[in-house]
Structure formats: C-alpha cells, structure tokens
C-alpha positions as semicolon CSV with decimal commas, in nm:
position;residue;x (nm);y (nm);z (nm)
1;M;-0,713;-0,335;-0,458
2;L;-0,473;-0,626;-0,501
3;V;-0,600;-0,698;-0,853
4;A;-0,558;-0,333;-0,952
5;A;-0,206;-0,335;-0,807
6;A;-0,119;-0,647;-1,007
7;L;-0,272;-0,500;-1,324
8;S;-0,078;-0,178;-1,278
9;A;0,259;-0,351;-1,281
10;P;0,442;-0,263;-1,603
11;T;0,560;-0,536;-1,838
12;E;0,935;-0,554;-1,888
13;P;0,986;-0,539;-2,267
14;D;1,313;-0,738;-2,243
15;N;1,159;-1,016;-2,033
16;A;1,022;-1,291;-2,259
17;W;0,830;-1,457;-1,973
18;D;0,669;-1,127;-1,872
19;L;0,562;-1,060;-2,230
20;A;0,429;-1,414;-2,278
21;V;0,219;-1,399;-1,962
22;S;0,110;-1,036;-1,956
23;G;0,154;-0,913;-2,311
24;P;0,304;-0,583;-2,421
25;E;0,201;-0,254;-2,259
26;K;0,051;-0,124;-2,585
27;D;-0,204;-0,408;-2,584
28;H;-0,322;-0,335;-2,229
29;P;-0,434;0,025;-2,173
30;E;-0,600;-0,084;-1,846
31;R;-0,256;-0,093;-1,684
32;A;-0,213;0,281;-1,733
33;L;-0,561;0,336;-1,587
34;C;-0,476;0,127;-1,281
35;R;-0,148;0,315;-1,234
36;A;-0,332;0,647;-1,261
37;A;-0,585;0,534;-1,000
38;F;-0,309;0,440;-0,758
39;V;-0,129;0,771;-0,817
40;A;-0,453;0,963;-0,758
41;D;-0,526;0,775;-0,436
42;A;-0,172;0,689;-0,322
43;A;-0,217;0,873;0,008
44;W;-0,519;0,655;0,091
45;V;-0,337;0,337;-0,006
46;R;-0,041;0,432;0,214
47;R;-0,281;0,517;0,498
48;L;-0,444;0,175;0,469
49;L;-0,104;0,007;0,468
50;A;-0,010;0,195;0,786
51;D;-0,317;0,053;0,962
52;D;-0,209;-0,199;1,228
53;E;-0,507;-0,419;1,140
54;L;-0,364;-0,473;0,791
55;L;-0,010;-0,566;0,892
56;V;0,132;-0,887;0,753
57;G;-0,075;-1,173;0,886
58;P;-0,397;-1,348;0,800
59;H;-0,537;-1,047;0,613
60;L;-0,244;-0,941;0,396
61;D;0,066;-1,145;0,325
62;E;0,413;-1,002;0,257
63;G;0,382;-1,030;-0,123
64;E;0,042;-0,863;-0,131
65;R;0,166;-0,582;0,091
66;A;0,475;-0,534;-0,130
67;S;0,255;-0,520;-0,440
68;L;0,040;-0,245;-0,286
69;V;0,343;-0,049;-0,166
70;Q;0,496;-0,064;-0,513
71;A;0,172;0,044;-0,681
72;A;0,121;0,333;-0,436
73;G;0,473;0,460;-0,495
74;P;0,690;0,662;-0,259
C-alpha cells in the first residue's frame, strides 16, 4: 500500500528535482492507475488508518501514515 501511495503522488511540473527523480506525469500512466485505486478504495484505506494497531509506532511511521492519508484523500 505504501508503494502505491508513493507512486500515486503527482509530479510537480515546476519542480526540477521532482521531474528529475520521478519524470513527467505523461511518461508514467501507472500513477493515474494508483490514484484511481486509492479513490476506489479510499474508505478501506481510511478504515485501516483508523485502526489503533496501525497508529504511529513500529508498524507505520508518521511519514508513511501521511502518505497514505494524502493518497486516500478527504
């Protein structure tokens, strides 16, 4: 799930570093597929994030949790 969340993050077209590392959106259609998967299953992702067993700690650090929250959307 963390890899899909990372792959779903859009590339900022004005950010040279982002483009150098990730490439432009048009070259990576898998990002749109990952975003669509998170949108389709956002309720499940939010439910998992609400699970006390997955709170920040040894299983999921703050950055990983933030990445999943961002990918799942509001």
